[in-house]
Structures are given as C-alpha cells and as structure tokens.
C-alpha positions in Angstrom: -6.7 24.1 4.3 -9.6 25.6 6.2 -12.0 23.5 4.3 -10.5 20.2 5.5 -9.1 21.4 8.9 -5.5 21.1 7.5 -2.4 21.0 9.7 1.2 21.9 9.1 3.2 18.7 9.5 6.3 18.8 11.7 9.2 18.5 9.3 11.4 15.8 10.9 15.1 15.2 10.6 14.4 11.5 11.1 13.2 9.4 8.2 9.6 8.9 9.5 6.1 9.3 8.3 3.7 9.7 11.2 0.2 10.6 10.1 -2.6 10.9 12.7 -6.2 10.7 11.4 -5.1 11.1 7.8 -7.5 11.7 5.0 -6.9 11.5 1.2 -6.7 15.0 -0.1 -8.3 14.0 -3.4 -11.2 12.1 -1.8 -12.0 15.2 0.3 -13.3 16.9 -2.8 -15.9 14.1 -3.3 -17.8 15.4 -0.2 -18.3 11.8 0.9 -17.7 10.6 4.4 -14.0 9.6 4.7 -12.6 7.1 7.2 -9.6 8.6 9.0 -6.6 6.4 9.6 -3.2 6.5 11.4 0.0 5.5 9.6 3.5 5.2 10.9 6.8 4.0 9.4 10.3 4.7 10.8 13.8 3.4 11.1 12.7 0.4 13.2 9.8 -0.6 10.9 10.9 0.8 7.5 8.8 -1.4 5.2 5.0 -1.9 5.3 3.1 -4.6 3.4 -0.6 -3.9 3.1 -3.0 -6.7 2.3 -6.8 -7.1 2.2 -9.7 -7.4 -0.3 -10.0 -5.7 -3.6 -11.5 -2.1 -3.5 -10.7 -2.1 0.2 -8.6 1.0 0.3 -5.1 -0.3 0.1 -4.1 1.9 -2.9 -5.7 4.9 -1.3 -3.4 4.4 1.7 -0.3 4.5 -0.6 -1.6 7.6 -2.4 -2.4 9.4 0.8 1.1 8.8 2.3 2.7 9.9 -1.0 0.5 13.0 -1.4 0.9 14.1 2.2 4.7 13.8 1.9 4.8 15.8 -1.3 2.3 18.5 0.0 4.6 18.9 3.1 7.6 19.3 0.8 5.7 22.0 -1.0 4.9 23.9 2.2 1.2 23.0 2.1 -1.1 22.0 5.0 -2.2 18.4 4.9 -5.5 16.7 5.9 -4.4 15.1 9.2 -5.0 15.9 12.8 -1.2 16.0 13.4 1.8 14.7 11.4 5.5 14.4 11.4 7.1 13.8 8.0 10.7 13.6 6.7 11.1 15.6 3.5 12.2 12.6 1.3 14.3 13.8 -1.6 12.4 11.6 -4.0 9.0 9.9 -3.9 8.7 6.9 -6.3 5.4 5.4 -7.1 4.4 2.4 -9.2 0.6 2.5 -8.9 -2.1 1.6 -11.5 -2.3 -0.5 -14.6 -0.2 1.0 -17.3 -0.7 -1.8 -19.9 -0.1 -0.5 -23.4 -0.7 -2.3 -26.7 1.0 0.5 -28.5 4.3 0.0 -26.6 3.7 -3.8 -26.5 3.9 -3.8 -22.7 1.9 -6.2 -20.7 0.8 -5.3 -17.2 3.7 -7.2 -15.6 6.3 -5.8 -18.0 5.0 -2.3 -17.5 5.3 -2.5 -13.7 8.6 -4.2 -13.9 10.0 -1.5 -16.2 9.0 1.1 -13.5 10.4 -1.0 -10.7 13.8 -1.5 -12.5 14.0 2.3 -12.8 13.2 2.7 -9.1 15.8 0.2 -8.0 18.4 2.0 -10.1 17.8 5.4 -8.6 16.2 5.1 -5.1 18.4 5.9 -2.1 17.8 5.9 1.7 16.5 9.4 1.2 13.7 8.1 -1.0 10.1 6.9 -0.3 9.0 4.0 -2.5 5.3 3.1 -3.0 4.4 0.0 -5.0 0.9 -1.2 -5.7 0.3 -5.0 -6.2 4.0 -5.8 -6.3 4.8 -8.9 -8.4 1.2 -9.2 -9.9 0.4 -10.0 -13.5 2.5 -13.1 -13.8 2.8 -16.7 -12.3 1.9 -16.1 -8.6 4.8 -18.3 -7.3 7.4 -16.4 -9.4 5.7 -13.1 -8.8 5.8 -13.6 -5.0 9.4 -14.7 -5.1 10.3 -11.6 -7.1 8.4 -9.3 -4.8 10.2 -10.8 -1.7 13.6 -10.3 -3.4 12.8 -6.7 -4.3 11.5 -5.9 -0.8 14.6 -7.6 0.8 16.9 -5.4 -1.3 15.0 -2.1 -0.5 14.7 -3.1 3.2 18.4 -3.9 3.3 19.2 -0.5 1.8 17.2 1.2 4.5 14.7 2.7 2.0 11.3 3.5 3.4 8.9 1.3 1.4 5.2 0.7 1.3 3.6 -2.0 -0.9 0.2 -3.6 -1.4 -0.3 -7.3 -2.3 -2.6 -10.3 -2.2 0.3 -12.7 -1.9 0.3 -14.8 1.3 4.1 -15.3 0.9 4.6 -11.6 1.5 2.5 -11.7 4.7 4.8 -14.5 5.9 7.9 -12.4 4.8 6.6 -9.5 7.0 6.0 -11.8 10.0 9.4 -13.4 9.8 11.6 -10.3 8.9 12.6 -7.8 11.5 11.8 -4.2 10.4 9.0 -5.3 8.0 5.4 -4.6 9.2 2.1 -6.2 8.2 -1.0 -4.1 7.8 -4.4 -4.6 6.2 -7.5 -2.8 5.2 -10.4 -4.2 7.0 -13.4 -5.8 5.2 -16.8 -6.7 6.5 -17.6 -10.2 5.0 -21.2 -10.0 6.2 -22.0 -6.9 4.2 -19.5 -7.4 1.5 -18.3 -3.9 2.1 -14.8 -2.6 3.1 -14.6 -0.5 6.2 -11.6 1.4 4.9 -9.9 1.1 8.3 -6.2 0.5 8.2 -5.1 -2.1 10.8 -1.3 -2.0 11.4 0.4 -5.1 12.7 -2.3 -7.4 11.3 -2.1 -9.3 7.9 -5.3 -9.2 5.9 -7.3 -11.7 3.9 -8.4 -11.4 0.3 -11.8 -13.0 1.2 -12.1 -14.4 -2.3 -14.2 -17.4 -1.2 -16.6 -15.3 1.0 -17.1 -12.6 -1.6 -17.7 -15.2 -4.4 -20.2 -17.0 -2.3 -22.1 -13.8 -1.5 -22.1 -13.0 -5.2 -23.8 -16.4 -6.0 -21.0 -18.8 -6.8 -22.5 -22.3 -6.0 -21.5 -23.8 -2.6 -20.0 -26.9 -4.3 -17.6 -24.7 -6.2 -16.6 -22.9 -3.0 -16.1 -26.3 -1.2 -14.1 -27.6 -4.1 -11.9 -24.5 -4.0 -11.3 -25.0 -0.3 -10.2 -28.6 -0.9 -7.7 -27.4 -3.6 -6.4 -24.8 -1.2 
C-alpha cells in the first residue's frame, strides 16, 4: 500500500463504484508511468459502454474496476486517490480470448458460454464486466445480441461495464436512459493511445486512420470510406 500510495475505500451501502485517480494494481508493478483515471457508475447510470481503438486501454479499465472492488472486499488498500465502493456479492468477468481447440469452442462460443452462465446467476448485488461483447461472429447479429443482453442486465438493475467496437452499442447508450458512453482516447497523429478515460463520450475505432498511417494505400482507404 505504501509503495503505491494506497487508500482505504469508503464501503458504501449504495451500489456505486466511485474511483478517483485510479491506477491498475498489476500495472503498478511494471514501474512504467501510469495514466490515472476517474470512474463512476451508480443507480442512475448503472451501465457503461466503453469504446475506442485497439490497445487503447479499454480492457484495463474493466480489470481495474474489478480488481479494486475485490481488493476492497478483501480489506486491502487500493491504488486510488479516494474511492467509494459497494461490496458486490459477486464480480463476474468475461475477459480475454478463451478459444479452445481441445474443447471445440470458437471465440464466440467460448464467450457466449460464459455469458449464459453470468445471465443465469447474476443479481442486482453483482458487478458484471464483459470485454468485446458480441464479438467473434457476424457483426450485425453480434451487435443485436449485445444490445439484448445489455437491455436485460440494465433492466435488472445489475451494474455492468462492457467494451465494444460496435457503433450500434454507442447509439444504444445515447438513446437509453441509465446507460453511459465512455471511451479511451487515442491520438491519431502519433498512432498512440493516451489511456485517458473520457466518460460521456463515445469513441472511434480509428481503423482508417491507423491503417493509413501503417501504409495502406490511399485508394484503398478512399474505397473503404465509400463503402462505409
């Protein structure tokens, strides 16, 4: 705790996660400079959809929220300036690529197996974290499934955070009371993520800009824009 200026979170009786200047407890060990971010979900905004470029820090945000919640439940100090956390009874996470040739599970099937289990057991006393919800299949169907899953969790009052590249989910957040857009900022000029979390703002995947910077010919980029 002393090594990262840890703080004891206020244990709340309201179902909130309020983290000020949070840092990921695993990344601290890397000795690299870490960008500090604020994060807040509550009863008014109980679902957060995080968008932005690849390797931009979206998954780190999910992991930091989950780890800080579990560390607080365990009575540990957390790497924040100050924090208020509800001790959720269960923290569910579907993060990472669990594709398995032995179990004959595709990426999509593997994630969906986890999500089915979460939907069967999660309650309003749970925190649900899902990375790239609906990915690994037809994008139109994947986005539709993701919206239906989020609508169910949101309707149950279950605190939920997800990452996605789907534009449909950004629109869902904009048009649904209680669902918040957020993004991890990306500097298109330098092709580097800033790792800053911007709450209330939908992000861009920046696929065209990144591809152009990496050398994809301009006529391919222009053709893609016409198709879009």
